[in-house]
Every structure is written in structure tokens, then in C-alpha cells.
C-alpha positions as CSV (number, residue, x, y, z in Angstrom):
1,M,0.1,0.1,0.0
2,L,1.6,3.3,-1.2
3,V,0.4,6.9,0.0
4,I,1.3,9.4,-2.9
5,F,1.4,13.1,-1.9
6,D,1.2,16.0,-4.5
7,C,3.4,18.8,-3.4
8,D,2.4,22.2,-4.4
9,G,-0.6,23.2,-1.9
10,T,-0.5,20.0,-0.3
11,L,2.9,19.4,1.5
12,I,4.1,22.9,1.0
13,D,2.3,26.4,1.0
14,S,3.6,27.5,-2.5
15,E,0.5,27.8,-4.7
16,V,-0.2,31.3,-3.3
17,I,3.3,32.3,-4.4
18,Y,3.4,31.0,-7.8
19,S,-0.1,32.4,-8.6
20,A,0.8,36.0,-7.5
21,V,3.8,35.8,-9.6
22,D,2.0,34.5,-12.9
23,A,-0.8,36.7,-12.4
24,A,1.2,39.6,-12.2
25,G,3.3,38.2,-15.3
26,L,0.2,37.9,-17.4
27,T,-1.1,41.5,-16.2
28,R,2.2,43.0,-17.3
29,L,1.5,41.4,-20.9
30,G,-1.7,43.5,-21.0
31,H,-4.2,40.8,-19.8
32,P,-5.0,41.5,-16.3
33,V,-5.9,38.6,-13.9
34,T,-5.9,38.1,-10.2
35,P,-4.2,35.3,-8.4
36,L,-7.5,33.6,-7.6
37,E,-8.5,33.6,-10.9
38,F,-5.3,32.1,-12.3
39,L,-5.6,29.5,-9.6
40,K,-9.1,28.6,-10.5
41,R,-7.9,27.9,-14.2
42,F,-4.7,26.7,-13.7
43,L,-4.1,24.9,-10.2
44,G,-1.9,21.9,-10.7
45,V,-1.1,22.2,-14.4
46,P,2.6,22.1,-15.0
47,H,4.0,25.9,-15.5
48,K,5.4,25.0,-19.0
49,D,2.1,23.8,-20.1
50,I,0.1,27.1,-18.6
51,W,2.2,29.4,-20.3
52,R,2.0,27.3,-23.7
53,I,-1.7,27.7,-23.5
54,L,-1.6,31.4,-22.5
55,E,1.1,32.0,-25.5
56,T,-1.3,30.6,-27.9
57,E,-4.5,32.6,-26.4
58,I,-2.6,35.8,-26.6
59,G,-1.5,35.0,-30.2
60,K,2.0,36.0,-30.2
61,P,5.3,34.7,-28.7
62,L,5.9,35.7,-25.0
63,P,8.6,38.4,-24.8
64,D,12.6,37.2,-24.7
65,G,13.4,36.1,-21.2
66,F,10.1,36.5,-19.8
67,L,9.5,32.8,-18.4
68,A,13.3,33.0,-16.8
69,E,12.1,36.4,-15.3
70,L,9.1,34.7,-13.5
71,S,11.0,31.6,-12.8
72,E,13.7,33.8,-10.8
73,E,10.9,35.8,-9.0
74,A,9.4,32.8,-7.9
75,K,12.6,31.2,-6.7
76,R,13.4,34.4,-4.8
77,R,10.0,34.6,-3.2
78,T,9.9,30.8,-2.2
79,A,13.2,31.0,-0.8
80,E,12.0,34.2,1.7
81,D,8.3,33.1,2.2
82,L,7.7,29.2,1.4
83,V,6.6,27.1,4.7
84,A,5.3,23.6,4.9
85,I,1.6,23.3,5.3
86,E,0.5,23.2,9.0
87,G,0.2,19.8,10.3
88,V,2.0,17.8,7.6
89,V,5.1,16.6,9.6
90,E,2.5,15.0,11.9
91,A,0.4,13.6,9.1
92,I,3.6,12.0,7.6
93,A,4.3,10.7,10.9
94,A,1.1,9.1,10.9
95,V,1.5,7.2,7.7
96,D,4.9,5.8,9.0
97,A,3.0,4.8,12.2
98,M,0.8,2.7,10.1
99,E,3.6,1.0,8.3
100,L,2.7,2.6,4.9
101,R,5.2,3.6,1.9
102,R,4.8,7.1,0.7
103,C,6.2,9.2,-2.0
104,V,5.7,12.6,-3.6
105,A,4.5,12.9,-7.4
106,S,4.3,16.6,-8.5
107,S,4.0,18.7,-11.7
108,T,7.0,20.9,-10.4
109,P,10.1,20.2,-12.2
110,L,12.1,18.1,-10.3
111,D,15.2,20.4,-9.2
112,T,12.7,22.8,-8.1
113,L,10.5,20.2,-6.4
114,R,13.5,19.0,-4.4
115,R,14.8,22.6,-3.7
116,N,11.3,23.7,-2.2
117,L,11.1,20.4,-0.1
118,K,14.3,20.9,1.2
119,T,13.5,24.7,2.2
120,C,10.5,23.5,4.1
121,A,12.9,20.7,5.7
122,L,10.5,18.1,4.3
123,L,12.9,16.6,1.6
124,D,14.6,14.0,3.8
125,M,11.3,12.5,4.8
126,F,10.9,11.6,1.2
127,D,14.1,11.2,-0.5
128,P,14.5,9.5,-2.9
129,H,11.1,8.7,-3.5
130,V,10.5,12.2,-5.1
131,F,8.9,12.1,-8.7
132,S,8.1,14.9,-11.1
133,A,6.0,15.4,-14.4
134,S,9.3,16.7,-16.0
135,Q,10.4,13.0,-15.8
136,C,7.1,12.0,-17.9
137,A,5.8,12.6,-21.5
138,R,2.8,14.3,-20.0
139,G,1.9,16.5,-17.1
140,K,-1.5,16.5,-14.9
141,P,-4.2,16.0,-15.9
142,S,-2.6,13.3,-17.6
143,P,-1.9,10.3,-15.2
144,D,1.5,9.7,-16.2
145,V,3.3,11.1,-13.0
146,F,1.3,9.0,-10.9
147,M,1.8,5.7,-13.2
148,F,5.5,6.6,-13.0
149,A,5.6,7.1,-9.3
150,A,3.8,3.8,-8.5
151,S,6.0,1.8,-11.1
152,Q,9.0,3.3,-9.2
153,M,7.6,2.2,-6.1
154,G,6.6,-1.3,-7.0
155,A,3.0,-0.7,-6.3
156,D,-0.3,-1.5,-8.2
157,P,-2.4,1.3,-8.7
158,K,-5.5,0.3,-6.9
159,D,-3.2,-0.1,-4.0
160,C,-2.4,3.5,-3.9
161,L,-3.8,6.5,-2.4
162,V,-3.4,10.1,-3.7
163,I,-3.5,13.3,-1.6
164,E,-4.2,16.2,-3.9
165,D,-5.6,19.9,-3.8
166,S,-6.1,20.5,-7.2
167,V,-8.9,19.6,-10.0
168,A,-5.9,18.5,-12.5
169,G,-4.3,16.4,-10.0
170,V,-7.5,14.6,-8.8
171,T,-8.3,14.0,-12.5
172,A,-4.7,12.8,-13.0
173,A,-4.9,10.6,-10.4
174,G,-8.6,9.0,-11.3
175,R,-7.2,8.4,-14.9
176,A,-4.3,6.3,-13.1
177,G,-7.1,4.3,-11.4
178,M,-5.9,5.6,-8.0
179,P,-8.4,6.6,-5.5
180,V,-8.1,10.3,-4.4
181,I,-8.6,12.4,-1.0
182,G,-9.1,16.0,-1.6
183,F,-7.2,18.6,0.4
184,V,-8.3,22.2,1.1
185,G,-5.9,23.4,3.9
186,G,-3.6,25.4,1.8
187,G,-3.4,29.1,1.7
188,H,-4.6,29.3,-1.9
189,A,-8.2,27.3,-1.3
190,D,-11.1,29.4,-2.0
191,D,-14.7,28.5,-0.8
192,D,-15.5,26.4,-3.9
193,L,-12.4,24.2,-4.1
194,S,-14.0,21.6,-2.2
195,R,-16.9,21.4,-4.5
196,R,-14.7,21.3,-7.5
197,L,-12.4,18.4,-6.1
198,S,-15.5,16.5,-5.4
199,G,-16.8,17.0,-8.7
200,A,-13.5,16.0,-10.4
201,G,-13.6,12.4,-8.4
202,A,-12.2,12.9,-4.9
203,R,-13.7,10.4,-2.6
204,Q,-13.6,12.8,0.5
205,V,-12.2,16.2,1.1
206,I,-10.4,17.3,4.2
207,P,-9.7,20.9,5.3
208,A,-6.6,20.1,7.5
209,M,-3.7,17.7,7.8
210,A,-4.7,16.8,11.4
211,D,-7.5,14.9,9.6
212,L,-5.2,12.9,7.2
213,G,-4.2,9.9,9.4
214,E,-7.6,8.8,10.2
215,V,-8.9,8.9,7.0
216,I,-5.9,7.0,5.3
217,A,-6.5,4.5,8.1
218,A,-10.2,4.1,7.4
219,H,-9.5,3.9,3.8
220,F,-6.9,0.8,3.9
221,G,-9.0,-0.6,6.9
222,L,-6.3,-0.3,9.4
């Protein structure tokens, strides 16, 4: 049995940072948008896929160096402001107490993913079982990263449980044949996120990491 954690917005409170940086960037290009509006559309989607879509909609190439500038600003802000989700260390300890295996499967590029986990003192809790959509052909909502994580861990998809905060992630897990628990305890969560996660296929939605141990135990009959 394997518990697969998404990272951004599930283990670390990074989505509020990334959405603010991206929304400001899109606004500078003459397409005003709020961080919340950006999140509602693109939460959980790999960054390169987001800007590929937006570039097509804008109808012209992004300015030279634009994505590199966004990346540097996000790197600066995460170094200064990034924190772990409240209660996540205790939730991981609960998984360990149940003698379940665990890993991370994220849309974030692998080097950034590992850096962010290290910033929040979480990397050692998962390393080397940290997997990224950058290691796969397609990002979420395609199932590739979850299937890759399961294969690397030697787990059958039906024996996995995914913890996700995004519609794209819940959809990806469902396409991988994995049950999903939705999480809405991140700083980016709006009042409608729980409904959207349930609509995408989450079996249950929890508001806090303090609830996760009990939910996992009930799912696996422990």
C-alpha cells in the first residue's frame, strides 16, 4: 500500500506564491488577472503547459526572457516566504506509524521540487522517492506522473491513495486508477475548491492535515 502526496498546496504552501507571480506576469502583458482567477483555471497544471496555453491565447510569442524572469521571481519568493503546510509533519508521522510507504508526485520540475521540499525541511522525509512530471511525457491532468511514481515504487495503482489539492491532480489520479483524497487546507484554497475536487472525483475532501491519518486508516482498513 502506497500513499502518494502531491507537493504544491498539499505538502508546502507554495500555490499562493506561484499564482501571485504568474498573475502579475500576465497582467504586465496586458491581460489583467488576479491570483485567484489564475489559480481557478490552472491549479495543478505544469508551469510550461500553462504558459504554452496562454501564449496561444495571446496570439504572439512571449517576450524574450519572460519565463526566466518569472522563474527567478518565484525562486526568490519561495526562498523567502515558503513554508510547509500546517500539520504535514504529523501527517507523515501518522503514515509511518501505519507502516505504509509514501512518495511525492508533483507537476513541479524535479530540481525545483527538491529545492522547495528542502526549504521546508521535508526532503529527507521522502528522498529518494520524489517524482516529477518533468520525468514524464505529459503533466497533470494526464496520469503519467502517478503511474510513474507507482511503477518506481513497485505498487499497483489500485493499492495507492493520492492526496491532492487540485482538480488537475484529482483528474490525473482518477485516470491512473487511483483513489484520491482532496485537500483544501492550503493558503490558496477558495470557498468553492472542495466542491470542485469532489466533482473531479475525490472520494473525500479534508480541510486540515490533522484529519489525514484517520482518513488514510479508514481507507486501508487499518
